[in-house]
C-alpha positions as CSV (number, residue, x, y, z in Angstrom):
1,X,66.6,-19.2,187.5
2,X,69.0,-16.5,186.5
3,X,69.6,-13.4,188.6
4,X,67.6,-10.4,187.4
5,X,70.7,-8.5,186.3
6,X,71.8,-11.4,184.1
7,X,68.3,-11.8,182.6
8,X,68.1,-8.0,181.8
9,X,71.5,-8.1,180.2
10,X,70.5,-11.1,178.0
11,X,67.2,-9.3,177.0
12,X,69.1,-6.1,176.0
13,X,71.4,-8.2,173.9
14,X,68.6,-10.1,172.2
15,X,66.7,-6.8,171.6
16,X,69.8,-5.4,169.8
17,X,70.4,-8.6,167.9
18,X,66.9,-9.0,166.6
19,X,66.3,-5.2,166.1
20,X,63.2,-5.2,168.2
21,X,62.0,-1.7,168.8
22,X,59.0,-0.3,170.5
23,X,57.7,3.0,169.0
24,X,57.0,5.6,171.7
25,X,56.5,8.7,169.6
26,X,55.8,9.3,165.9
27,X,57.3,12.7,164.8
28,X,56.7,12.4,161.1
29,X,55.2,10.4,158.4
30,X,55.7,11.2,154.7
31,X,55.9,9.5,151.4
32,X,59.3,8.6,150.0
33,X,58.9,7.3,146.5
34,X,56.5,4.3,146.8
35,X,57.1,3.9,150.5
36,X,56.0,5.6,153.7
37,X,58.8,7.0,155.8
38,X,58.3,7.2,159.6
39,X,60.5,9.4,161.9
40,X,60.0,8.1,165.4
41,X,61.4,7.8,168.9
42,X,61.8,4.2,170.1
43,X,62.8,2.6,173.4
44,X,66.3,2.5,171.9
45,X,66.4,6.1,170.7
46,X,65.4,8.0,167.5
47,X,64.9,6.0,164.3
48,X,63.7,6.5,160.7
49,X,62.2,3.6,158.8
50,X,60.3,3.0,155.6
51,X,57.6,0.5,154.7
52,X,56.2,-0.4,151.4
53,X,52.4,-0.4,151.6
54,X,52.2,-2.5,148.5
55,X,54.2,-5.2,150.2
56,X,53.2,-7.9,152.6
57,X,49.9,-7.9,154.4
58,X,51.5,-6.9,157.7
59,X,52.7,-3.6,156.3
60,X,49.2,-2.9,154.8
61,X,47.6,-3.7,158.2
62,X,50.1,-1.5,160.0
63,X,49.1,1.4,157.8
64,X,45.4,0.7,158.3
65,X,45.9,0.8,162.1
66,X,47.9,4.1,161.9
67,X,45.3,5.7,159.6
68,X,42.5,4.6,162.0
69,X,44.4,6.0,165.0
70,X,45.0,9.3,163.2
71,X,41.3,9.6,162.2
72,X,40.2,8.9,165.8
73,X,42.7,11.5,167.1
74,X,41.3,14.1,164.7
75,X,37.7,13.3,165.8
76,X,38.6,13.5,169.5
77,X,40.2,17.0,168.8
78,X,37.2,18.2,166.9
79,X,39.3,18.6,163.7
80,X,37.6,17.5,160.5
81,X,40.8,17.1,158.4
82,X,44.6,17.1,158.9
83,X,45.0,20.4,157.1
84,X,43.0,22.0,159.9
85,X,45.4,21.0,162.7
86,X,46.6,24.2,164.3
87,X,49.4,25.2,166.7
88,X,46.8,25.2,169.5
89,X,46.5,21.4,169.2
90,X,50.2,20.7,169.3
91,X,52.2,20.1,172.5
92,X,55.1,22.5,173.1
């Protein structure tokens, strides 16, 4: 059993080495050529990344999940389509 401080330091090092990030906020999503570009805040700070929806099944599944979450959010806000999102729905 390692002390908590040593375990935490090791975990931080592994997270940096393997580029593990947890997305906390999505600020933007747009197309960039054939890819989708995400502008996000992660547990390690701001990041921008791109995925190719034509690529592996995992990328397609991630897009399906995000699209479903977005559609549910619109329904919960009573907004029929993204173009109808107004300033009243956005947090300051």
